[in-house]
Structures are given as C-alpha cells and as structure tokens.
N, C-alpha and C positions, 0 to 999 in steps of 0.2 A: 496346223497351230489350233490352238483355242478360238473358237470363233463364235459361241454363246456361252457366257458364266453366269452363275447366280449370284445373286447380292444382296446381302441381308445385313440386319444391325442396324440401319438405321431409316429404316423406310417401314410406312404404314400409313393410314389414312384414318383420319375423324372427322364427321360429318361431312366425307369427300374431299377433304381437304389432306394434301401431302403432310406429313408431320413437319412441324416447324423447329428449328434448334436455335439454340441461344449461341452465338459466335463464338464466344470465351469459353463455352462448354466442351469436354472432350465429343467429339464426333467420329467414330469409328464405324468406317465399313469394312465390312466382311468379304471376301468374294473366293467362290469355290467353285469347281467344275472345269477347272483349269487342266487342258491336255498336252502332254510335252513327246506324245509317241510313249509305246509300249515295247518294251522297255524304254527308258528315257535315254534317248540318244544324242541329246544335246548339252553342252556342260554350262550353257550360258541361258538362261531363262529368266527373263524379268516382265513384270506387270509394269505398266504405267497408267496412271489417272492423271487425268486435267481436270481442274475446275475451272470451269467457265462463268464470267458474270458478265453482260453486257457486250457479249461476243468477243470479250478477251479473257487470256487465260492466267487467272490468278494464283494457281496453283499447279505444280508439276511434281508428283510423285513417283518414285520408282521404289520398285523392290527386288531383290535377287530370289526366287523363288527355292532356289536349288533343287528343284525338279519337281515339289510339293506343288500339290493340287490346290493348296488356299495359300490366304495370306490376307492381311489386314492392313487398314493405314487411317492415320489421325487426319482429318484433315480440316481439322478447326484452325489452322494456322491460314490457312486460302479465307476461309469464312472470317475472321478479323479484317483481313485484307480487306474485302468486301466494302466494310464499314471504315477506313481509314479514312474516308474522305468528309464522311460528316463534320458539321461544325456548327456547333451549339452557340456558337455567337454570330452564326448567319441569318440573315432576312428571314424571318417569320417561323424563329424558334420559339423552343418552349420558355426560355426566359422572357422573351417580347410578350408571348400569350400571358403569362403572368402578370407583368406588369401592366397588362388591359385589364386584368382581373381586379386590381385594385379597386378602381373607380365604379366597376360593373354591378350590375345588380344579378346576376347570375353565371354560373359557371363558366369559364372559357377552355375550349379543347383544342388539342393539335395531334395529330393520329402520323406518327411516324412508320409508313408501311414496312412491312416485310420484303426484301430482297429475295429474288428467286435467282437459283444458280443450275446448272445440268453438269453432268459428269459423261466426260468419253474415258474410257477403259483401250488399251492397246495391250497387245502380247510381243515382245521381241525373243528373238531365239539366234543360238547361232547355230549355222547346219552344217552337221556332219558331211555332209555329201561333198559341199566345195567350200566350208571354210567360211561363208559368207552370213551377214547378219542383216536379219529379217525381221521388217516390222509389220506385222498384220493390219488388215486395215480396222476399223473400228469394231470391237467386240460388239454382239447383240447381246442384251442383258435381260437374265430374267427376274422378275421382282413379285414374288407373293403371286406366281405362276403366269405373271402376263409378261410379254418377253416386248423391251421398248431398244432403239437404237440410240437414240439423243435420251439419256438416264434423266426424267425429271429433277434428281436430284432433294431439293427440298427447298423452303426459305425460311432463312434466317432471320435474327434478332441482334441486335447491340447486348452483351450483356451475356451470363452464364448463371449456372448453379454451382453452389459449393461442391465439394467432395463431401461435405457433412450430408447436405439436403440429397444431393444423388444416391447416400447409402442409405436412408432411412425410408426409399422409393423400395418397393419390391422386384421390380426388374429395370436393366435399361432403356428398354423402349418406353416405358413410362417418366424414366429420370427424363430422358430426351426431352418430350411433349410434355412435361408433369403441368405449365402453366395452362395448357385446354382442360385439365380437368378440375379448375376453380377451386383450387386447393386452399386457398387465403382470401375467401369472397367477402370478407368487410374491405381489406385493402385492394384487392385485385392482385395477379399472382405476381406482375411485374415491382411490388411494393414490397418493402423488408420492414415497412413498421408493425410493432408488435398490436395485437388486437386484444389482450387480456385485461386491458384499463385505458380509459380514453386519454387522448393527447390532449395536453394543455398546453394553450397558445396564449397570446397576447388578445385583449378585447376585440381589436380592429384586425387583424392578421390574417390575411389569407390559408386556408388549407386545402391539402390536393390528396387525391387518390390516383392511381397509375394503374392501368388494368391490359391486358393482353387479349384484342379481337383479332377476329378473323383476318384483317388485313393492315393489322398491327400493332404496336404501343399506342394508348392515347392517355395523354396526362391531362388533367381534367383542375383546375383550379379554381374555390372559390372565396371570394371574399364576406368578410362578417355578416355580410347584408344577406348572403343566401342562406344561412341556417335559420333555425329557430330558437336561438337565444342559448345561455349556457346549458351547459349539460345534455346538449342533444346532438344529433348528428348531423352533418351537412346535408344540402340537398338530397343528394342523390343515396338513400339509405341502404340501395341492395352493395355499394362497393365503398362509400366514403365513412371514413373512421369515427369513431366517438370522439365528438370534441367537446372541452370541458374549456371556455372562454374566461380567461382570468380577468379582475377588473384593472388589472395593470398594463400598461402597454409591455410589451416585448419587443423583441429586434427578429426582423423576418430573414431566414435565410432558405435560397435556391442550393441543390446541390445534387450532383450526378450519383445513382445509387451503381451497384455490383453491374444492375440488369438494365443497366442503359437507359433507365428511366430519370426524369426529372422530377425531384421530391422537394417538399416543404419541413423547415420546423421552425420554431419561436425558442429565441433562445433569451435571459435574462440578462440585464447589464448591470455589473457592479458598481459601475458610476467612476469607472476609472479611466483616465487615458494618459497615455504618453505619448511626447515626441520628441525624439532624438536630433537635439543641437549641438552642434561643435564648433569650436571655436579654433580655427587653425590661420596659421601665419604665411604669406606670399609676399614675394617680391615684386617691387613695381619700379619702371626708370623715371628719373626725375629729369625733364628738359629743361635749360637746354645744355646740364652737366652730364647727364644720362647716366646718375650715378643711381644703383639700388638702392632702395630702401626699405625697411621691413615693415609691413601694417600687418594689423590683425581684421579678421571677419569674422563673424557669426554666419554659419549657414545649416540650413538643416538637413539632416542625411535623407538624401532621396523627397525628401518631403511625406515618408510614411507616417500613418499614425497609428496607434495600436490600442486596442479595447480590451480590458477583462471582462469576459463572459461567463456564465454558465447556463447549465440543463435546467437548472433551478430541481427543487425536490420533486424526486420522481420515484416511479418504482424500480424493482432489480431489472424486470424486463425492459423498460425504458434504457434505464442507465446502460445495459449492453448495449442497445440499439445506439445510443449518443457514441460511445466508445467505439464498437466495432463496424458500425457504419457510417456516422457522420463525421466523425474526427478521423478513420482509418479511410475513407473514400478510395475508391480503386483508381478512380479516375482523375482524382486531386482537384477538383474543379469546383468553387464556390462561389456564389454570390450574395450580397449583402444589399437589403434595403436601404438606403439610406439617402435622406436631406441634406444635401453638402451644399456648399458655396457654389454659387451660380446657377442653381436647379428651382425651376420654377416649381416641380412637383417631385414626390421619392421617386426614385429608378433604380433597379437594383445593379449594384457594380462588382466587379471581378473584385474577390476577397482570397487571402490567404488566413487558412484557420489552421491551428498548432494545439496540443495540449498543454495546460497550463505546467502541468508536470510529466517528465517522462514517465511515471509509474502512476498508474491511475487506480484507487482502489474500486470498484464497481461496487462492491458492495462487505459488510463486515457484519456476520451475524453475534460477533460479542457485543455490538453497538445498538440501542436501541434506537435508531433513529433514519431515516430515507435516504435513501445516496444520493449525491449530485454530481454530475463534471463539470467540470471547468476549464475552461480552455481561451485561447488568445485570438484576435480575428486582427490582422493588419491589410488595408486596402493593396491591393495587387496593382497600384497606379504607378507612375512615374510623373513628377514634378509639384 
C-alpha cells in the first residue's frame, strides 16, 4: 500500500520559513498519491493523520477514502488545542506588560512565540487475502517536490481570519499566510483597528499596536509620553495607529481580538454608576428562648458596580469596530484601568462589557450626525 504520498494546500515558504497559520482559521491539507492496488482489492481503505505538538498527539484524524487516491482534512481543531493552555492572566502576560507601560517613557513589548507542530500520516487497509487489518509504517510525504518523513507541518498563532477576510484574498495559500504580506501596515496584521481615520483616546491613555513577526505576535503598548502630542502617531510610525489625544480623560480598556492579540481602546464615561443593593429578611434564634425572630438586613448584590460608557462620537469605520470587535470579542476577555479602594496606583482589573441596547445602530444616513456606541461595564470580581 501507499508509502509515499503528496500533501498540498497548506505548505509553502516565505523568507525561508514554513507558512504560519492562525489556529482558528480552517487549515486544510490535501493528500493525494494514495495507492490501494489495481484494481482496488480492499473494501477498507483508511488514511490517518496525527498532529503532534511537544511529542504529544493533539489531533488524530481518520477518513475512509472508499478506494479513492486522494482525501482532505481540516486540522484546525488540533491547532486550537495547541493554544488551549495559554493564560492571559499568568505571569509575564500582556496585561502586566501594559500595566508597566502606564508610567514608562517608551513602548513595552511582549512576544508570543509561534508554536510549531508536525504531522504523521499512516494508511490502514483490510487485506482481501487473509482478512487482517494492517497499518502501514509512517508514510513518507512529498511537499513541493521534497520528501519528508516527519512532516514539518507549520507554525501557528492564536486567532484566525474571518470568512470575509479569506474570501477577499486571491487564493487559499495567501489567505492562510496573509499576515506575512503586511496587508495592514499601519496597525500590523494582528490588529483589526481601522486605519482610515485617527484613533481618539484620552490625553493620558496608552495606545497599542500589534504585529506578526517571524517568531510570533508582538503587542506594543505606548503611554501618552511616548507620542509627539495631539494629532500625531505614537513612537513607531511604521505600525502605530494615528492617535488623536483628547483633552479630557477617558477610561482605558484592554481586550483580546479575534486573532488572539491584546489591543487597547479608550471609552468615555457618562458619569453614571449603579450599585445594586437589596434588602432581605432573615431568621435568627434568640437565646435562651431559642425562638426565631425576623430581622432585616441590607446587602449588596455581590458587590458589583456598573458604569455607563460610550465610544464617543466616532466615524462609521470606528463605530463598526467598536460594535463588531470590542463588544463582540470572540474570547470575551476585557480589562479596565481602574483606581479602586486600596490600590496605590491604577491597575487593570477584569470586567464584563455588554452593549447598552440589544440593537445597536452603527450609522443612520438619514441623520446628519456622527455615530456613537454605548455600553455598560461591570467589574468581574466578587466581594
């Protein structure tokens, strides 16, 4: 049976490096050159693909070819498993890096290295001679005319491209590795921020840009002092967004975008805060009679506070970004810069962000006004 097969659909090199893929995007490998005898004598012809990371099998895919000489697999579920252990709240994470940038004089960076994986391909068949099920030894594989035993696979990053982004690129190979092409040079290709207009932030807010480099994703955070003043770009003009710093303070947020990068944004507070306090009855026993009596006690509802906030008046492109990216973040992790009781200096605390309304009007051409996106923020803390 098959000893050498040809694999395509996901391999290629840019600057000598194997293509890298976003783990949440479809990653399809096409296997051809299978041989089951002529004519096919086995009713049981299986191809098995193992995805291996750190010497552990994170994906095991099987398909009955029906005697055909080619088949395809989508291994993206295995690539997502490679990143399942990543914790943004761990030591040395981007949140702490952004925290250190608040008082720093220059941008702070944190690189999240790409994770490499390899593939093993086997074939299984039912022998028509003795009825036994046999698994071949690991198949050798040809990729772009080069024969491999341990298929180099690729290197993957967290996150992914949407179907719309993939459909606007000419071919699948470019879609899989589009971030190498620097298609968004103002913000870096792991960022989703608009580049058509400046980003409006508070006068003391930090800003960020994120970029895919040869060894991983780099999130760079810049405090206000790193820029050249209102209406200018931050320190690195090659990638940093154009920033317009407002004269009034904003509230700073960090969140995880759909490509797994940590980005910043600044929202306007509408000076509204509500604390849910409830009054409840409870029973207690009086000694020595041990007769229960009824008492009243006012308690806070888990100590949660809620703020009403807004993006402020923004362009249509930014309104779409606030709605589709910030409010609808795939990973649902946000942090807010907060000076709370007992804190000697501001720090980022986890929060829950929700739209102020179920239906959000991003823009309305019948009205001559700029759009704004309203939302509520609740501390994701107990106590």
